[in-house]
C-alpha positions as CSV (number, residue, x, y, z in Angstrom):
1,X,-62.6,36.2,-95.8
2,X,-64.0,40.1,-93.8
3,X,-64.2,39.1,-90.4
4,X,-66.2,42.1,-90.3
5,X,-68.7,39.9,-92.8
6,X,-68.0,36.2,-90.9
7,X,-69.3,37.4,-86.9
8,X,-73.5,36.9,-87.5
9,X,-74.6,37.7,-91.8
10,X,-78.0,36.4,-90.5
11,X,-78.3,39.1,-87.9
12,X,-78.4,41.6,-90.2
13,X,-80.5,42.9,-92.4
14,X,-80.2,42.2,-95.8
15,X,-79.3,46.0,-97.0
16,X,-77.3,46.6,-93.6
17,X,-75.4,43.4,-95.2
18,X,-75.2,44.6,-98.7
19,X,-73.8,47.8,-97.4
20,X,-71.2,45.9,-95.7
21,X,-70.3,43.8,-99.0
22,X,-70.9,46.3,-102.3
23,X,-67.5,48.0,-99.6
24,X,-65.7,44.5,-99.9
25,X,-66.0,44.0,-103.9
26,X,-65.1,47.3,-104.0
27,X,-61.8,46.6,-102.9
28,X,-61.7,43.5,-104.0
29,X,-62.0,44.1,-107.4
30,X,-58.7,46.6,-106.8
31,X,-57.1,44.1,-106.9
32,X,-54.5,42.8,-109.6
33,X,-55.2,40.3,-110.6
34,X,-58.5,39.5,-109.6
35,X,-59.3,40.2,-113.2
36,X,-57.0,38.1,-115.1
37,X,-58.6,34.6,-112.8
38,X,-61.4,35.7,-112.7
39,X,-61.6,35.7,-117.1
40,X,-60.1,32.9,-117.2
41,X,-62.4,30.5,-115.0
42,X,-65.0,32.5,-116.9
43,X,-63.5,31.1,-120.5
44,X,-63.0,27.4,-118.5
45,X,-67.1,27.2,-117.4
46,X,-67.5,28.2,-121.0
47,X,-65.6,25.5,-122.9
48,X,-66.5,23.2,-120.0
49,X,-70.5,24.0,-120.5
50,X,-70.0,25.0,-124.4
51,X,-73.1,27.1,-124.8
52,X,-74.6,28.4,-127.9
53,X,-76.1,31.0,-126.0
54,X,-74.9,32.5,-123.1
55,X,-76.3,35.9,-121.0
56,X,-73.8,37.8,-118.9
57,X,-74.3,41.2,-117.5
58,X,-72.9,45.5,-118.1
59,X,-70.5,46.1,-115.6
60,X,-71.3,48.2,-112.8
61,X,-68.1,49.8,-109.8
62,X,-66.9,46.9,-108.9
63,X,-68.5,44.5,-110.3
64,X,-66.2,42.4,-112.5
65,X,-65.9,43.2,-116.3
66,X,-66.8,40.4,-118.3
67,X,-67.3,41.4,-121.4
68,X,-63.8,41.1,-123.2
69,X,-63.8,37.0,-121.7
70,X,-67.3,37.0,-123.6
71,X,-65.9,38.4,-126.7
72,X,-62.8,36.2,-126.7
73,X,-65.3,33.5,-126.7
74,X,-67.7,34.8,-128.6
75,X,-64.7,34.8,-131.7
76,X,-64.4,30.7,-131.2
77,X,-66.9,30.3,-133.2
78,X,-69.9,31.7,-135.4
79,X,-72.6,30.4,-134.0
80,X,-72.1,31.5,-130.7
81,X,-74.1,34.1,-129.2
82,X,-74.3,36.3,-126.3
83,X,-77.3,38.8,-124.7
84,X,-77.5,41.1,-122.4
85,X,-80.4,42.1,-119.4
86,X,-82.8,44.0,-120.3
87,X,-85.7,45.4,-117.6
88,X,-88.6,46.1,-120.2
89,X,-90.4,48.0,-116.4
90,X,-90.2,46.6,-113.0
91,X,-91.7,43.3,-111.0
92,X,-91.0,41.5,-115.0
93,X,-88.1,39.2,-115.4
94,X,-85.4,39.8,-117.5
95,X,-85.2,39.3,-121.1
96,X,-81.7,38.7,-122.6
97,X,-81.0,41.3,-126.2
98,X,-78.5,40.8,-128.8
99,X,-74.9,41.8,-127.5
100,X,-71.9,41.8,-129.4
101,X,-68.5,44.1,-128.8
102,X,-69.9,46.7,-131.9
103,X,-73.2,46.5,-130.9
104,X,-74.5,49.9,-129.6
105,X,-76.6,50.8,-127.0
106,X,-78.7,53.6,-124.8
107,X,-79.3,53.8,-121.6
108,X,-81.8,51.3,-120.0
109,X,-83.9,51.1,-116.9
110,X,-81.2,51.7,-113.2
111,X,-78.8,53.5,-115.4
112,X,-77.5,50.5,-116.8
113,X,-76.4,50.3,-120.7
114,X,-78.7,48.0,-122.5
115,X,-78.7,46.8,-126.8
116,X,-80.7,49.8,-128.6
117,X,-81.8,46.2,-130.8
118,X,-84.8,44.8,-129.6
119,X,-83.0,40.9,-131.1
120,X,-84.3,38.8,-128.4
121,X,-81.6,36.0,-127.5
122,X,-82.5,33.1,-125.2
123,X,-78.9,32.2,-123.0
124,X,-78.1,28.2,-122.4
125,X,-75.2,30.0,-119.9
126,X,-75.7,33.3,-117.4
127,X,-73.6,34.3,-115.4
128,X,-75.2,36.7,-112.4
129,X,-73.4,39.4,-110.4
130,X,-73.4,38.8,-106.7
131,X,-72.8,41.5,-104.3
132,X,-72.1,38.4,-101.8
133,X,-72.6,34.8,-102.0
134,X,-72.2,31.7,-100.2
135,X,-70.3,28.3,-100.2
136,X,-73.8,26.7,-100.7
137,X,-75.0,29.0,-104.3
138,X,-77.2,31.4,-103.3
139,X,-76.7,34.9,-103.2
140,X,-77.0,38.5,-102.2
141,X,-78.4,40.9,-105.5
142,X,-79.1,44.3,-105.4
143,X,-82.6,44.5,-103.8
144,X,-84.7,44.9,-107.2
145,X,-84.8,40.3,-107.7
146,X,-84.8,40.8,-111.1
147,X,-82.8,37.5,-111.5
148,X,-84.9,35.6,-109.0
149,X,-88.5,36.4,-111.5
150,X,-86.1,35.5,-113.8
151,X,-85.4,32.5,-113.0
152,X,-89.0,31.4,-111.3
153,X,-90.7,32.6,-115.0
154,X,-87.6,30.4,-116.8
155,X,-88.8,27.2,-118.6
156,X,-87.6,24.3,-117.0
157,X,-86.7,22.6,-120.0
158,X,-84.5,25.6,-121.1
159,X,-83.4,27.0,-118.2
160,X,-79.5,28.1,-118.3
161,X,-77.0,27.1,-116.7
162,X,-76.9,29.4,-113.9
163,X,-72.9,31.0,-112.7
164,X,-72.5,33.3,-109.9
165,X,-69.4,35.7,-110.9
166,X,-68.4,37.1,-107.3
167,X,-64.8,38.1,-105.2
168,X,-63.4,36.1,-102.9
169,X,-64.2,38.8,-100.1
170,X,-68.0,39.3,-100.1
171,X,-68.4,35.3,-99.4
172,X,-70.5,35.0,-96.4
173,X,-71.2,32.2,-94.3
174,X,-74.3,31.6,-95.0
175,X,-77.4,34.2,-96.1
176,X,-80.8,34.6,-94.9
177,X,-83.2,32.5,-97.8
178,X,-86.1,33.1,-99.0
179,X,-89.0,31.4,-100.2
180,X,-88.0,32.4,-103.6
181,X,-84.2,32.3,-103.3
182,X,-83.5,30.3,-106.0
183,X,-79.3,29.0,-105.9
184,X,-77.3,28.9,-108.8
185,X,-74.9,25.7,-110.2
186,X,-71.9,27.2,-109.4
187,X,-70.7,30.8,-108.3
188,X,-67.1,32.0,-109.3
189,X,-64.5,33.6,-108.0
190,X,-61.2,35.1,-108.2
191,X,-60.2,32.1,-105.5
192,X,-62.1,29.2,-106.5
193,X,-65.7,27.7,-107.3
194,X,-68.9,27.2,-104.9
195,X,-69.9,24.8,-104.2
196,X,-67.1,22.9,-104.3
């Protein structure tokens, strides 16, 4: 674990901690085997949970790129679906639109590519990007609250399994938690999974 993160993350503001973790994530993403190991762990999670529809994210700099692993998973079954998040407007829950490797894309909010199609899908497993995380399954994102709002609004009966994807260098002892923070079911890194 990065010693500058371990000192006292609760004393840092979320923005200051986010800045440290974003730099740690950029460095961790350069490790030659990290991408390969995370791909295997993602495919293992899909095999274990056997979802019909997976939600995931378009990778930003430093984030694990799940597209290759998702494409492999999609090719393994005729009825499998995947979806990428679409931000309709700030402050609203995310929608997930159907994605396949050949899906036409357009630039959406925050200049993030999203499917050009309006075909909605409902994931039963959701891969969530993490800027940082703790061993209890709480994550630090970019601060927009999109995933927290989305999960809070999801009907309990159809709530997806939530799997965070992170780098071990971005694990911190404990994140400051607010009332709206929702822990993920599982967080996978190139070194292991949390909670253990």
